[in-house]
C-alpha positions as semicolon CSV with decimal commas, in nm:
position;residue;x (nm);y (nm);z (nm)
1;X;8,293;5,254;10,436
2;X;8,498;5,470;10,200
3;X;8,712;5,753;10,336
4;X;8,489;6,015;10,174
5;X;8,178;5,859;10,330
6;X;8,350;5,849;10,667
7;X;8,456;6,214;10,632
8;X;8,101;6,319;10,543
9;X;7,965;6,121;10,839
10;X;8,211;6,297;11,071
11;X;8,126;6,637;10,924
12;X;7,754;6,570;10,973
13;X;7,824;6,476;11,334
14;X;8,018;6,797;11,386
15;X;7,734;6,993;11,229
16;X;7,486;6,828;11,464
17;X;7,703;6,926;11,760
18;X;7,725;7,282;11,633
19;X;7,350;7,296;11,587
20;X;7,279;7,168;11,933
21;X;7,533;7,402;12,089
22;X;7,458;7,716;11,893
23;X;7,103;7,706;11,761
24;X;6,890;7,998;11,874
25;X;6,517;8,043;11,830
26;X;6,389;8,333;11,626
27;X;6,262;8,437;11,294
28;X;6,303;8,744;11,085
29;X;6,048;8,971;10,928
30;X;6,030;8,889;10,561
31;X;5,941;9,251;10,483
32;X;6,275;9,410;10,577
33;X;6,401;9,621;10,289
34;X;6,756;9,578;10,160
35;X;7,007;9,852;10,225
36;X;7,058;10,120;9,963
37;X;7,386;10,142;9,772
38;X;7,473;10,456;9,967
39;X;7,414;10,284;10,302
40;X;7,632;9,993;10,194
41;X;7,915;10,224;10,086
42;X;7,879;10,416;10,411
43;X;7,899;10,086;10,599
44;X;8,229;10,002;10,430
45;X;8,380;10,328;10,550
46;X;8,206;10,354;10,890
47;X;8,303;10,006;11,006
48;X;8,668;10,057;10,917
49;X;8,867;9,999;10,607
50;X;8,729;9,708;10,410
51;X;9,058;9,518;10,448
52;X;9,030;9,542;10,828
53;X;8,668;9,425;10,818
54;X;8,769;9,131;10,600
55;X;9,045;9,027;10,843
56;X;8,804;9,034;11,137
57;X;8,535;8,863;10,929
58;X;8,769;8,585;10,820
59;X;8,855;8,505;11,183
60;X;8,484;8,495;11,277
61;X;8,402;8,286;10,967
62;X;8,682;8,041;11,047
63;X;8,565;7,995;11,405
64;X;8,192;7,972;11,331
65;X;8,124;7,873;10,970
66;X;8,421;7,688;10,822
67;X;8,338;7,351;10,981
68;X;8,052;7,320;10,735
69;X;8,126;7,563;10,453
70;X;8,501;7,489;10,467
71;X;8,790;7,738;10,478
72;X;8,772;7,762;10,100
73;X;8,400;7,842;10,102
74;X;8,339;7,540;9,876
75;X;8,117;7,356;10,127
76;X;8,078;6,979;10,099
77;X;7,904;6,868;9,778
78;X;7,556;6,739;9,849
79;X;7,584;6,816;10,220
80;X;7,676;7,181;10,288
81;X;7,629;7,442;10,014
82;X;7,917;7,645;9,877
83;X;7,955;8,012;9,957
84;X;8,233;8,057;9,701
85;X;8,096;8,198;9,375
86;X;7,748;8,136;9,512
87;X;7,449;8,246;9,306
88;X;7,244;8,225;9,626
89;X;7,442;8,513;9,777
90;X;7,358;8,727;9,474
91;X;6,987;8,699;9,557
92;X;6,793;8,879;9,826
93;X;7,052;9,035;10,059
94;X;6,807;9,062;10,349
95;X;6,717;8,694;10,315
96;X;7,084;8,595;10,330
97;X;7,131;8,803;10,646
98;X;6,816;8,653;10,801
99;X;6,945;8,301;10,734
100;X;7,281;8,386;10,893
101;X;7,115;8,549;11,192
102;X;6,824;8,309;11,255
103;X;6,931;7,989;11,075
104;X;6,737;7,795;10,814
105;X;6,611;7,445;10,757
106;X;6,467;7,284;10,449
107;X;6,555;7,286;10,083
108;X;6,752;7,562;9,913
109;X;6,918;7,563;9,573
110;X;7,273;7,693;9,533
111;X;7,445;7,698;9,194
112;X;7,178;7,465;9,056
113;X;7,217;7,201;9,330
114;X;6,949;7,140;9,594
115;X;7,055;7,115;9,957
116;X;6,813;7,005;10,226
117;X;6,958;7,045;10,570
118;X;6,979;7,270;10,870
119;X;7,198;7,574;10,919
120;X;7,207;7,684;11,283
121;X;7,155;8,041;11,388
122;X;7,459;8,262;11,426
123;X;7,249;8,495;11,640
124;X;7,487;8,444;11,930
125;X;7,734;8,668;11,744
126;X;7,718;9,043;11,803
127;X;7,581;9,262;11,525
128;X;7,936;9,376;11,443
129;X;8,073;9,020;11,436
130;X;7,794;8,902;11,208
131;X;7,833;9,206;10,981
132;X;8,208;9,140;10,954
133;X;8,162;8,767;10,885
134;X;7,898;8,820;10,615
135;X;8,105;9,102;10,463
136;X;8,395;8,855;10,442
137;X;8,173;8,599;10,268
138;X;8,018;8,860;10,034
139;X;8,364;8,983;9,925
140;X;8,563;8,657;9,909
141;X;8,606;8,362;9,671
142;X;8,483;8,542;9,361
143;X;8,170;8,685;9,525
144;X;8,093;9,045;9,431
145;X;7,876;9,160;9,721
146;X;7,947;9,466;9,928
147;X;7,998;9,531;10,297
148;X;7,724;9,473;10,552
149;X;7,667;9,740;10,814
150;X;7,617;9,680;11,183
151;X;7,293;9,878;11,149
152;X;7,170;9,642;10,876
153;X;7,218;9,341;11,104
154;X;7,065;9,522;11,404
155;X;6,753;9,614;11,201
156;X;6,701;9,254;11,093
157;X;6,760;9,123;11,445
158;X;6,502;9,370;11,581
159;X;6,228;9,255;11,342
């Protein structure tokens, strides 16, 4: 077995452990409307300076997401999709938040590549922790998204 194959096998095993340890049941309401530009700008200010949010978000991302999506956000080709410069993150903001909050399984396409796996729920995180982590992802590695508010996460969790 090649080193790369062994590494992917180990990463899949770690992902399976994370899924079994962290997966939560739930599903979001597909009808939740995305936040307005004003609400997003207000979120950036209300939740602290964006730099502070990014620092908190990076720590949460590192502890909860980097095993699969890597510290660089590049994922593992063919196994875990990239978050860095991700066209998927430019899509439906509410859908991205629902996937982070409730998890997802089945095929998705990111940057023209299909991935068919399972992402566990991060619903065990508080609304603030999840907002900070997704803000970090939305504003890092060449992504151009804006901050996520705690209220945005809470509204999706409630549906």
